N, CA, C and O atoms as a GROMACS GRO file, in nm:
protein
  544
    1MET      N    1   9.127  13.761   3.903
    1MET     CA    2   9.167  13.665   3.813
    1MET      C    3   9.191  13.723   3.673
    1MET      O    4   9.132  13.826   3.641
    2VAL      N    5   9.275  13.661   3.589
    2VAL     CA    6   9.309  13.708   3.459
    2VAL      C    7   9.257  13.604   3.360
    2VAL      O    8   9.237  13.487   3.392
    3GLU      N    9   9.236  13.653   3.237
    3GLU     CA   10   9.198  13.560   3.136
    3GLU      C   11   9.322  13.474   3.092
    3GLU      O   12   9.436  13.517   3.073
    4ILE      N   13   9.278  13.345   3.080
    4ILE     CA   14   9.388  13.247   3.046
    4ILE      C   15   9.359  13.198   2.902
    4ILE      O   16   9.251  13.144   2.879
    5ASN      N   17   9.449  13.216   2.805
    5ASN     CA   18   9.426  13.174   2.681
    5ASN      C   19   9.469  13.028   2.649
    5ASN      O   20   9.525  12.963   2.737
    6LYS      N   21   9.446  12.978   2.537
    6LYS     CA   22   9.485  12.833   2.487
    6LYS      C   23   9.640  12.818   2.510
    6LYS      O   24   9.683  12.714   2.562
    7GLU      N   25   9.728  12.922   2.472
    7GLU     CA   26   9.860  12.900   2.475
    7GLU      C   27   9.910  12.872   2.615
    7GLU      O   28   9.996  12.787   2.638
    8VAL      N   29   9.856  12.944   2.702
    8VAL     CA   30   9.888  12.924   2.849
    8VAL      C   31   9.866  12.793   2.893
    8VAL      O   32   9.952  12.731   2.956
    9PHE      N   33   9.744  12.744   2.860
    9PHE     CA   34   9.703  12.608   2.888
    9PHE      C   35   9.803  12.508   2.834
    9PHE      O   36   9.843  12.417   2.907
   10GLU      N   37   9.846  12.520   2.710
   10GLU     CA   38   9.931  12.429   2.636
   10GLU      C   39  10.073  12.430   2.713
   10GLU      O   40  10.133  12.324   2.730
   11ILE      N   41  10.122  12.545   2.755
   11ILE     CA   42  10.241  12.559   2.804
   11ILE      C   43  10.246  12.485   2.950
   11ILE      O   44  10.327  12.398   2.980
   12VAL      N   45  10.155  12.530   3.025
   12VAL     CA   46  10.146  12.471   3.175
   12VAL      C   47  10.119  12.330   3.177
   12VAL      O   48  10.177  12.258   3.259
   13ASN      N   49  10.033  12.279   3.089
   13ASN     CA   50   9.990  12.130   3.086
   13ASN      C   51  10.076  12.048   2.989
   13ASN      O   52  10.047  11.929   2.976
   14LYS      N   53  10.178  12.099   2.919
   14LYS     CA   54  10.266  12.020   2.826
   14LYS      C   55  10.338  11.910   2.900
   14LYS      O   56  10.400  11.940   3.002
   15ALA      N   57  10.333  11.791   2.860
   15ALA     CA   58  10.404  11.679   2.911
   15ALA      C   59  10.567  11.710   2.916
   15ALA      O   60  10.624  11.756   2.816
   16GLY      N   61  10.628  11.686   3.022
   16GLY     CA   62  10.759  11.721   3.021
   16GLY      C   63  10.803  11.856   3.058
   16GLY      O   64  10.923  11.881   3.072
   17ARG      N   65  10.714  11.944   3.074
   17ARG     CA   66  10.757  12.086   3.109
   17ARG      C   67  10.804  12.088   3.230
   17ARG      O   68  10.780  11.989   3.300
   18VAL      N   69  10.882  12.198   3.287
   18VAL     CA   70  10.944  12.215   3.402
   18VAL      C   71  10.878  12.330   3.475
   18VAL      O   72  10.873  12.442   3.423
   19GLY      N   73  10.826  12.304   3.598
   19GLY     CA   74  10.765  12.405   3.677
   19GLY      C   75  10.835  12.432   3.819
   19GLY      O   76  10.852  12.341   3.901
   20VAL      N   77  10.866  12.539   3.835
   20VAL     CA   78  10.926  12.573   3.957
   20VAL      C   79  10.836  12.685   4.034
   20VAL      O   80  10.804  12.793   3.987
   21LEU      N   81  10.804  12.638   4.157
   21LEU     CA   82  10.709  12.730   4.238
   21LEU      C   83  10.788  12.816   4.336
   21LEU      O   84  10.862  12.761   4.418
   22GLY      N   85  10.776  12.935   4.332
   22GLY     CA   86  10.840  13.014   4.430
   22GLY      C   87  10.737  13.069   4.541
   22GLY      O   88  10.631  13.122   4.509
   23THR      N   89  10.777  13.054   4.670
   23THR     CA   90  10.680  13.103   4.784
   23THR      C   91  10.762  13.168   4.881
   23THR      O   92  10.884  13.162   4.865
   24ALA      N   93  10.714  13.232   4.984
   24ALA     CA   94  10.767  13.293   5.085
   24ALA      C   95  10.694  13.267   5.212
   24ALA      O   96  10.572  13.250   5.212
   25ASP      N   97  10.768  13.265   5.321
   25ASP     CA   98  10.685  13.253   5.448
   25ASP      C   99  10.647  13.406   5.504
   25ASP      O  100  10.684  13.507   5.444
   26LYS      N  101  10.573  13.408   5.620
   26LYS     CA  102  10.519  13.532   5.670
   26LYS      C  103  10.619  13.627   5.680
   26LYS      O  104  10.590  13.746   5.671
   27LYS      N  105  10.746  13.589   5.700
   27LYS     CA  106  10.850  13.692   5.723
   27LYS      C  107  10.915  13.737   5.583
   27LYS      O  108  10.995  13.830   5.580
   28GLY      N  109  10.878  13.670   5.471
   28GLY     CA  110  10.936  13.707   5.353
   28GLY      C  111  11.053  13.610   5.303
   28GLY      O  112  11.107  13.625   5.194
   29GLN      N  113  11.083  13.519   5.386
   29GLN     CA  114  11.194  13.420   5.360
   29GLN      C  115  11.155  13.334   5.245
   29GLN      O  116  11.058  13.260   5.254
   30PRO      N  117  11.240  13.344   5.117
   30PRO     CA  118  11.190  13.276   5.000
   30PRO      C  119  11.225  13.135   4.999
   30PRO      O  120  11.307  13.088   5.077
   31ASN      N  121  11.155  13.059   4.901
   31ASN     CA  122  11.191  12.924   4.880
   31ASN      C  123  11.140  12.889   4.739
   31ASN      O  124  11.030  12.932   4.704
   32THR      N  125  11.212  12.815   4.658
   32THR     CA  126  11.162  12.761   4.537
   32THR      C  127  11.170  12.603   4.538
   32THR      O  128  11.251  12.542   4.608
   33ALA      N  129  11.083  12.545   4.456
   33ALA     CA  130  11.082  12.396   4.460
   33ALA      C  131  11.023  12.351   4.324
   33ALA      O  132  10.931  12.416   4.273
   34TYR      N  133  11.071  12.245   4.266
   34TYR     CA  134  11.028  12.180   4.141
   34TYR      C  135  10.905  12.110   4.164
   34TYR      O  136  10.886  12.045   4.266
   35PHE      N  137  10.811  12.123   4.062
   35PHE     CA  138  10.692  12.045   4.080
   35PHE      C  139  10.647  11.988   3.955
   35PHE      O  140  10.641  12.059   3.855
   36GLY      N  141  10.611  11.846   3.950
   36GLY     CA  142  10.582  11.783   3.824
   36GLY      C  143  10.435  11.766   3.826
   36GLY      O  144  10.379  11.733   3.721
   37SER      N  145  10.362  11.786   3.944
   37SER     CA  146  10.225  11.750   3.968
   37SER      C  147  10.130  11.856   3.915
   37SER      O  148  10.012  11.828   3.899
   38LEU      N  149  10.176  11.972   3.889
   38LEU     CA  150  10.081  12.090   3.863
   38LEU      C  151  10.005  12.061   3.735
   38LEU      O  152  10.045  11.988   3.645
   39ARG      N  153   9.882  12.131   3.738
   39ARG     CA  154   9.800  12.136   3.611
   39ARG      C  155   9.710  12.255   3.625
   39ARG      O  156   9.658  12.295   3.728
   40LEU      N  157   9.700  12.307   3.497
   40LEU     CA  158   9.596  12.418   3.476
   40LEU      C  159   9.461  12.350   3.449
   40LEU      O  160   9.448  12.275   3.352
   41MET      N  161   9.359  12.376   3.534
   41MET     CA  162   9.229  12.317   3.520
   41MET      C  163   9.131  12.405   3.433
   41MET      O  164   9.152  12.523   3.405
   42ASP      N  165   9.028  12.337   3.397
   42ASP     CA  166   8.928  12.424   3.314
   42ASP      C  167   8.862  12.530   3.384
   42ASP      O  168   8.804  12.618   3.319
   43ASP      N  169   8.864  12.531   3.505
   43ASP     CA  170   8.814  12.646   3.589
   43ASP      C  171   8.902  12.758   3.602
   43ASP      O  172   8.873  12.861   3.663
   44GLN      N  173   9.027  12.733   3.532
   44GLN     CA  174   9.145  12.834   3.523
   44GLN      C  175   9.232  12.831   3.662
   44GLN      O  176   9.316  12.919   3.683
   45SER      N  177   9.210  12.737   3.746
   45SER     CA  178   9.290  12.728   3.866
   45SER      C  179   9.412  12.645   3.843
   45SER      O  180   9.402  12.555   3.759
   46VAL      N  181   9.520  12.662   3.902
   46VAL     CA  182   9.633  12.577   3.904
   46VAL      C  183   9.626  12.497   4.021
   46VAL      O  184   9.601  12.546   4.131
   47VAL      N  185   9.649  12.372   4.000
   47VAL     CA  186   9.634  12.268   4.109
   47VAL      C  187   9.748  12.191   4.122
   47VAL      O  188   9.803  12.157   4.018
   48LEU      N  189   9.801  12.155   4.236
   48LEU     CA  190   9.920  12.073   4.268
   48LEU      C  191   9.912  12.007   4.394
   48LEU      O  192   9.835  12.040   4.484
   49GLY      N  193   9.998  11.906   4.397
   49GLY     CA  194  10.006  11.822   4.527
   49GLY      C  195  10.132  11.869   4.592
   49GLY      O  196  10.232  11.903   4.529
   50LEU      N  197  10.120  11.868   4.735
   50LEU     CA  198  10.231  11.910   4.821
   50LEU      C  199  10.260  11.804   4.938
   50LEU      O  200  10.178  11.747   5.010
   51GLY      N  201  10.384  11.796   4.936
   51GLY     CA  202  10.439  11.702   5.052
   51GLY      C  203  10.440  11.777   5.177
   51GLY      O  204  10.395  11.891   5.174
   52ASN      N  205  10.486  11.730   5.286
   52ASN     CA  206  10.513  11.778   5.411
   52ASN      C  207  10.640  11.869   5.398
   52ASN      O  208  10.747  11.828   5.443
   53ASN      N  209  10.632  11.980   5.342
   53ASN     CA  210  10.752  12.054   5.313
   53ASN      C  211  10.754  12.202   5.331
   53ASN      O  212  10.656  12.256   5.382
   54ARG      N  213  10.870  12.282   5.289
   54ARG     CA  214  10.864  12.423   5.302
   54ARG      C  215  10.758  12.487   5.220
   54ARG      O  216  10.695  12.584   5.263
   55SER      N  217  10.739  12.435   5.104
   55SER     CA  218  10.634  12.500   5.017
   55SER      C  219  10.490  12.513   5.078
   55SER      O  220  10.420  12.613   5.068
   56LEU      N  221  10.458  12.397   5.141
   56LEU     CA  222  10.329  12.386   5.210
   56LEU      C  223  10.323  12.482   5.328
   56LEU      O  224  10.228  12.559   5.342
   57LYS      N  225  10.426  12.478   5.412
   57LYS     CA  226  10.437  12.562   5.524
   57LYS      C  227  10.420  12.701   5.497
   57LYS      O  228  10.345  12.771   5.565
   58ASN      N  229  10.498  12.751   5.383
   58ASN     CA  230  10.497  12.878   5.334
   58ASN      C  231  10.354  12.929   5.286
   58ASN      O  232  10.306  13.036   5.323
   59LEU      N  233  10.293  12.843   5.202
   59LEU     CA  234  10.165  12.865   5.160
   59LEU      C  235  10.060  12.874   5.262
   59LEU      O  236   9.965  12.951   5.247
   60GLU      N  237  10.072  12.797   5.366
   60GLU     CA  238   9.984  12.820   5.490
   60GLU      C  239   9.991  12.954   5.562
   60GLU      O  240   9.895  13.005   5.619
   61GLU      N  241  10.121  13.010   5.554
   61GLU     CA  242  10.150  13.141   5.615
   61GLU      C  243  10.116  13.260   5.506
   61GLU      O  244  10.063  13.363   5.548
   62ASN      N  245  10.146  13.243   5.373
   62ASN     CA  246  10.140  13.341   5.295
   62ASN      C  247  10.084  13.294   5.161
   62ASN      O  248  10.147  13.211   5.096
   63PRO      N  249   9.967  13.344   5.116
   63PRO     CA  250   9.895  13.279   5.012
   63PRO      C  251   9.950  13.307   4.860
   63PRO      O  252   9.902  13.254   4.760
   64LEU      N  253  10.056  13.396   4.861
   64LEU     CA  254  10.097  13.436   4.724
   64LEU      C  255  10.222  13.342   4.692
   64LEU      O  256  10.302  13.297   4.776
   65ALA      N  257  10.223  13.319   4.543
   65ALA     CA  258  10.333  13.246   4.490
   65ALA      C  259  10.351  13.280   4.342
   65ALA      O  260  10.268  13.340   4.274
   66VAL      N  261  10.471  13.233   4.302
   66VAL     CA  262  10.500  13.253   4.153
   66VAL      C  263  10.529  13.125   4.104
   66VAL      O  264  10.603  13.051   4.169
   67LEU      N  265  10.470  13.082   3.976
   67LEU     CA  266  10.511  12.958   3.901
   67LEU      C  267  10.594  12.998   3.785
   67LEU      O  268  10.553  13.077   3.700
   68PHE      N  269  10.722  12.938   3.782
   68PHE     CA  270  10.808  12.960   3.662
   68PHE      C  271  10.785  12.847   3.580
   68PHE      O  272  10.809  12.736   3.630
   69CYS      N  273  10.744  12.855   3.461
   69CYS     CA  274  10.703  12.733   3.375
   69CYS      C  275  10.772  12.729   3.239
   69CYS      O  276  10.743  12.818   3.158
   70VAL      N  277  10.851  12.647   3.210
   70VAL     CA  278  10.922  12.634   3.082
   70VAL      C  279  10.876  12.497   3.006
   70VAL      O  280  10.841  12.398   3.070
   71THR      N  281  10.879  12.499   2.882
   71THR     CA  282  10.844  12.383   2.805
   71THR      C  283  10.962  12.284   2.769
   71THR      O  284  10.944  12.169   2.730
   72GLU      N  285  11.081  12.341   2.785
   72GLU     CA  286  11.195  12.260   2.745
   72GLU      C  287  11.321  12.308   2.824
   72GLU      O  288  11.320  12.421   2.873
   73SER      N  289  11.427  12.229   2.835
   73SER     CA  290  11.551  12.264   2.891
   73SER      C  291  11.663  12.217   2.796
   73SER      O  292  11.642  12.124   2.719
   74PRO      N  293  11.771  12.276   2.801
   74PRO     CA  294  11.811  12.376   2.896
   74PRO      C  295  11.744  12.509   2.869
   74PRO      O  296  11.706  12.533   2.754
   75VAL      N  297  11.725  12.596   2.963
   75VAL     CA  298  11.664  12.718   2.957
   75VAL      C  299  11.753  12.835   2.914
   75VAL      O  300  11.860  12.861   2.970
   76GLY      N  301  11.703  12.903   2.814
   76GLY     CA  302  11.774  13.026   2.757
   76GLY      C  303  11.672  13.133   2.740
   76GLY      O  304  11.556  13.119   2.777
   77PHE      N  305  11.719  13.242   2.682
   77PHE     CA  306  11.631  13.353   2.660
   77PHE      C  307  11.539  13.337   2.548
   77PHE      O  308  11.451  13.422   2.536
   78GLN      N  309  11.545  13.242   2.467
   78GLN     CA  310  11.439  13.212   2.371
   78GLN      C  311  11.347  13.087   2.408
   78GLN      O  312  11.260  13.046   2.332
   79THR      N  313  11.373  13.034   2.527
   79THR     CA  314  11.296  12.914   2.569
   79THR      C  315  11.147  12.954   2.578
   79THR      O  316  11.119  13.059   2.636
   80PRO      N  317  11.054  12.882   2.527
   80PRO     CA  318  10.913  12.909   2.540
   80PRO      C  319  10.875  12.883   2.690
   80PRO      O  320  10.910  12.780   2.746
   81GLY      N  321  10.804  12.981   2.752
   81GLY     CA  322  10.754  12.956   2.878
   81GLY      C  323  10.693  13.093   2.931
   81GLY      O  324  10.682  13.190   2.857
   82LEU      N  325  10.655  13.092   3.062
   82LEU     CA  326  10.586  13.193   3.130
   82LEU      C  327  10.599  13.196   3.266
   82LEU      O  328  10.647  13.102   3.329
   83ARG      N  329  10.552  13.318   3.329
   83ARG     CA  330  10.539  13.324   3.483
   83ARG      C  331  10.406  13.346   3.501
   83ARG      O  332  10.342  13.429   3.436
   84LEU      N  333  10.346  13.258   3.610
   84LEU     CA  334  10.210  13.283   3.649
   84LEU      C  335  10.217  13.329   3.800
   84LEU      O  336  10.285  13.260   3.877
   85TYR      N  337  10.155  13.434   3.845
   85TYR     CA  338  10.146  13.495   3.969
   85TYR      C  339  10.021  13.430   4.025
   85TYR      O  340   9.914  13.438   3.966
   86LEU      N  341  10.036  13.363   4.145
   86LEU     CA  342   9.926  13.268   4.198
   86LEU      C  343   9.881  13.342   4.337
   86LEU      O  344   9.957  13.414   4.402
   87LYS      N  345   9.754  13.315   4.371
   87LYS     CA  346   9.706  13.334   4.504
   87LYS      C  347   9.620  13.203   4.541
   87LYS      O  348   9.532  13.157   4.468
   88ILE      N  349   9.657  13.150   4.661
   88ILE     CA  350   9.589  13.029   4.711
   88ILE      C  351   9.434  13.049   4.715
   88ILE      O  352   9.386  13.146   4.774
   89ARG      N  353   9.359  12.959   4.654
   89ARG     CA  354   9.222  12.957   4.661
   89ARG      C  355   9.173  12.860   4.776
   89ARG      O  356   9.081  12.889   4.853
   90GLU      N  357   9.243  12.746   4.779
   90GLU     CA  358   9.217  12.656   4.891
   90GLU      C  359   9.324  12.564   4.906
   90GLU      O  360   9.392  12.540   4.807
   91ILE      N  361   9.352  12.505   5.019
   91ILE     CA  362   9.446  12.392   5.052
   91ILE      C  363   9.363  12.296   5.118
   91ILE      O  364   9.293  12.328   5.214
   92GLN      N  365   9.366  12.175   5.071
   92GLN     CA  366   9.282  12.059   5.136
   92GLN      C  367   9.375  11.949   5.173
   92GLN      O  368   9.458  11.907   5.092
   93LYS      N  369   9.363  11.898   5.302
   93LYS     CA  370   9.432  11.796   5.354
   93LYS      C  371   9.359  11.661   5.347
   93LYS      O  372   9.408  11.551   5.373
   94SER      N  373   9.222  11.691   5.303
   94SER     CA  374   9.118  11.576   5.281
   94SER      C  375   9.012  11.635   5.196
   94SER      O  376   8.993  11.756   5.187
   95GLY      N  377   8.940  11.537   5.130
   95GLY     CA  378   8.836  11.598   5.039
   95GLY      C  379   8.862  11.573   4.899
   95GLY      O  380   8.959  11.507   4.864
   96PRO      N  381   8.772  11.626   4.811
   96PRO     CA  382   8.767  11.577   4.676
   96PRO      C  383   8.885  11.634   4.581
   96PRO      O  384   8.928  11.569   4.486
   97LEU      N  385   8.930  11.754   4.614
   97LEU     CA  386   9.048  11.796   4.546
   97LEU      C  387   9.171  11.721   4.589
   97LEU      O  388   9.251  11.683   4.503
   98TYR      N  389   9.190  11.696   4.723
   98TYR     CA  390   9.306  11.610   4.763
   98TYR      C  391   9.303  11.478   4.700
   98TYR      O  392   9.401  11.431   4.643
   99ASP      N  393   9.178  11.412   4.712
   99ASP     CA  394   9.169  11.275   4.651
   99ASP      C  395   9.207  11.275   4.502
   99ASP      O  396   9.278  11.187   4.452
  100ALA      N  397   9.153  11.384   4.430
  100ALA     CA  398   9.186  11.373   4.279
  100ALA      C  399   9.323  11.387   4.255
  100ALA      O  400   9.380  11.317   4.172
  101VAL      N  401   9.388  11.484   4.332
  101VAL     CA  402   9.538  11.515   4.302
  101VAL      C  403   9.626  11.389   4.338
  101VAL      O  404   9.724  11.356   4.271
  102LYS      N  405   9.583  11.322   4.452
  102LYS     CA  406   9.669  11.193   4.481
  102LYS      C  407   9.641  11.089   4.381
  102LYS      O  408   9.732  11.019   4.338
  103ALA      N  409   9.521  11.074   4.342
  103ALA     CA  410   9.493  10.970   4.216
  103ALA      C  411   9.564  11.011   4.110
  103ALA      O  412   9.636  10.924   4.061
  104ALA      N  413   9.568  11.135   4.054
  104ALA     CA  414   9.639  11.178   3.926
  104ALA      C  415   9.782  11.152   3.946
  104ALA      O  416   9.848  11.109   3.851
  105ILE      N  417   9.839  11.175   4.066
  105ILE     CA  418   9.989  11.144   4.088
  105ILE      C  419  10.020  11.005   4.093
  105ILE      O  420  10.124  10.963   4.041
  106ALA      N  421   9.929  10.920   4.158
  106ALA     CA  422   9.955  10.777   4.149
  106ALA      C  423   9.954  10.722   4.004
  106ALA      O  424  10.037  10.640   3.964
  107ALA      N  425   9.855  10.773   3.928
  107ALA     CA  426   9.849  10.730   3.798
  107ALA      C  427   9.975  10.769   3.707
  107ALA      O  428  10.017  10.697   3.617
  108HIS      N  429  10.027  10.887   3.742
  108HIS     CA  430  10.143  10.934   3.649
  108HIS      C  431  10.269  10.894   3.710
  108HIS      O  432  10.358  10.851   3.637
  109ALA      N  433  10.288  10.901   3.845
  109ALA     CA  434  10.434  10.895   3.903
  109ALA      C  435  10.439  10.772   3.987
  109ALA      O  436  10.548  10.735   4.031
  110GLY      N  437  10.324  10.701   4.014
  110GLY     CA  438  10.332  10.584   4.103
  110GLY      C  439  10.267  10.606   4.240
  110GLY      O  440  10.238  10.718   4.281
  111GLU      N  441  10.245  10.483   4.313
  111GLU     CA  442  10.187  10.498   4.437
  111GLU      C  443  10.278  10.561   4.546
  111GLU      O  444  10.234  10.627   4.640
  112GLY      N  445  10.420  10.534   4.524
  112GLY     CA  446  10.517  10.587   4.622
  112GLY      C  447  10.517  10.744   4.616
  112GLY      O  448  10.528  10.807   4.721
  113ALA      N  449  10.506  10.801   4.505
  113ALA     CA  450  10.494  10.945   4.491
  113ALA      C  451  10.359  10.998   4.555
  113ALA      O  452  10.356  11.101   4.623
  114ALA      N  453  10.244  10.918   4.528
  114ALA     CA  454  10.125  10.971   4.581
  114ALA      C  455  10.122  10.965   4.737
  114ALA      O  456  10.054  11.044   4.803
  115LYS      N  457  10.201  10.865   4.794
  115LYS     CA  458  10.194  10.852   4.945
  115LYS      C  459  10.264  10.978   5.000
  115LYS      O  460  10.231  11.013   5.113
  116MET      N  461  10.353  11.048   4.937
  116MET     CA  462  10.418  11.159   4.997
  116MET      C  463  10.325  11.278   5.003
  116MET      O  464  10.349  11.369   5.082
  117ILE      N  465  10.222  11.280   4.925
  117ILE     CA  466  10.134  11.406   4.921
  117ILE      C  467  10.048  11.407   5.044
  117ILE      O  468   9.979  11.311   5.078
  118VAL      N  469  10.056  11.519   5.110
  118VAL     CA  470   9.982  11.558   5.235
  118VAL      C  471   9.875  11.661   5.211
  118VAL      O  472   9.791  11.680   5.299
  119ALA      N  473   9.873  11.722   5.111
  119ALA     CA  474   9.775  11.837   5.074
  119ALA      C  475   9.768  11.864   4.928
  119ALA      O  476   9.864  11.842   4.854
  120ALA      N  477   9.654  11.910   4.888
  120ALA     CA  478   9.650  11.959   4.747
  120ALA      C  479   9.611  12.114   4.759
  120ALA      O  480   9.539  12.157   4.849
  121ALA      N  481   9.664  12.187   4.664
  121ALA     CA  482   9.643  12.329   4.661
  121ALA      C  483   9.576  12.381   4.521
  121ALA      O  484   9.615  12.344   4.410
  122ALA      N  485   9.490  12.455   4.541
  122ALA     CA  486   9.433  12.519   4.417
  122ALA      C  487   9.456  12.674   4.428
  122ALA      O  488   9.431  12.740   4.529
  123PHE      N  489   9.504  12.722   4.316
  123PHE     CA  490   9.545  12.862   4.312
  123PHE      C  491   9.459  12.943   4.200
  123PHE      O  492   9.422  12.891   4.095
  124ASP      N  493   9.434  13.069   4.233
  124ASP     CA  494   9.384  13.154   4.124
  124ASP      C  495   9.499  13.214   4.055
  124ASP      O  496   9.603  13.228   4.119
  125VAL      N  497   9.493  13.250   3.933
  125VAL     CA  498   9.603  13.307   3.860
  125VAL      C  499   9.564  13.462   3.859
  125VAL      O  500   9.459  13.507   3.812
  126THR      N  501   9.666  13.534   3.918
  126THR     CA  502   9.637  13.685   3.936
  126THR      C  503   9.704  13.767   3.829
  126THR      O  504   9.664  13.881   3.806
  127GLU      N  505   9.806  13.712   3.763
  127GLU     CA  506   9.885  13.796   3.657
  127GLU      C  507   9.964  13.681   3.569
  127GLU      O  508   9.992  13.574   3.622
  128ILE      N  509   9.992  13.706   3.453
  128ILE     CA  510  10.059  13.624   3.359
  128ILE      C  511  10.170  13.714   3.301
  128ILE      O  512  10.141  13.824   3.254
  129ARG      N  513  10.296  13.669   3.304
  129ARG     CA  514  10.406  13.738   3.238
  129ARG      C  515  10.479  13.651   3.159
  129ARG      O  516  10.482  13.530   3.182
  130LYS      N  517  10.549  13.712   3.051
  130LYS     CA  518  10.634  13.625   2.966
  130LYS      C  519  10.741  13.591   3.054
  130LYS      O  520  10.765  13.653   3.158
  131LEU      N  521  10.819  13.471   3.003
  131LEU     CA  522  10.939  13.429   3.075
  131LEU      C  523  11.043  13.535   3.084
  131LEU      O  524  11.097  13.565   3.190
  132VAL      N  525  11.069  13.589   2.973
  132VAL     CA  526  11.157  13.712   2.977
  132VAL      C  527  11.078  13.826   2.916
  132VAL      O  528  11.023  13.820   2.806
  133ASP      N  529  11.077  13.934   3.001
  133ASP     CA  530  10.993  14.055   2.986
  133ASP      C  531  11.092  14.174   2.991
  133ASP      O  532  11.129  14.219   3.100
  134TRP      N  533  11.130  14.218   2.887
  134TRP     CA  534  11.226  14.333   2.892
  134TRP      C  535  11.165  14.465   2.932
  134TRP      O  536  11.235  14.564   2.955
  135GLN      N  537  11.030  14.465   2.939
  135GLN     CA  538  10.967  14.588   2.965
  135GLN      C  539  10.938  14.616   3.117
  135GLN      O  540  10.889  14.723   3.153
  136GLY      N  541  10.973  14.508   3.210
  136GLY     CA  542  10.967  14.513   3.354
  136GLY      C  543  10.831  14.497   3.393
  136GLY      O  544  10.801  14.498   3.512
   0.00000   0.00000   0.00000
């Protein structure tokens, strides 16, 4: 894991931010998806709710992901944001994490959105990079 500073917490947890999660299956076939439910927690894990979709399937096969997170749109080269490289800590289809994520989604987006959630994922952050990093 890496050290996560206050600025990273503010970007990831900012209301209205845009989060795109990139995953790949066991053969390396990529997928990206928009997520509004993600949160950076006090234990420095990234948590989000997943529907019965390609992202969940990929994460069950391959524990690595990248989160592209920006605080505003449209996105340009000066847009505040970052990239978080992630590794699955756990996926729950029942239990306390799952219940907490469903409750948070219901409170924020409504019961209809919460009903679509079939799993909750917690990730460890393995690397943090600027949104635009000219150094490679």
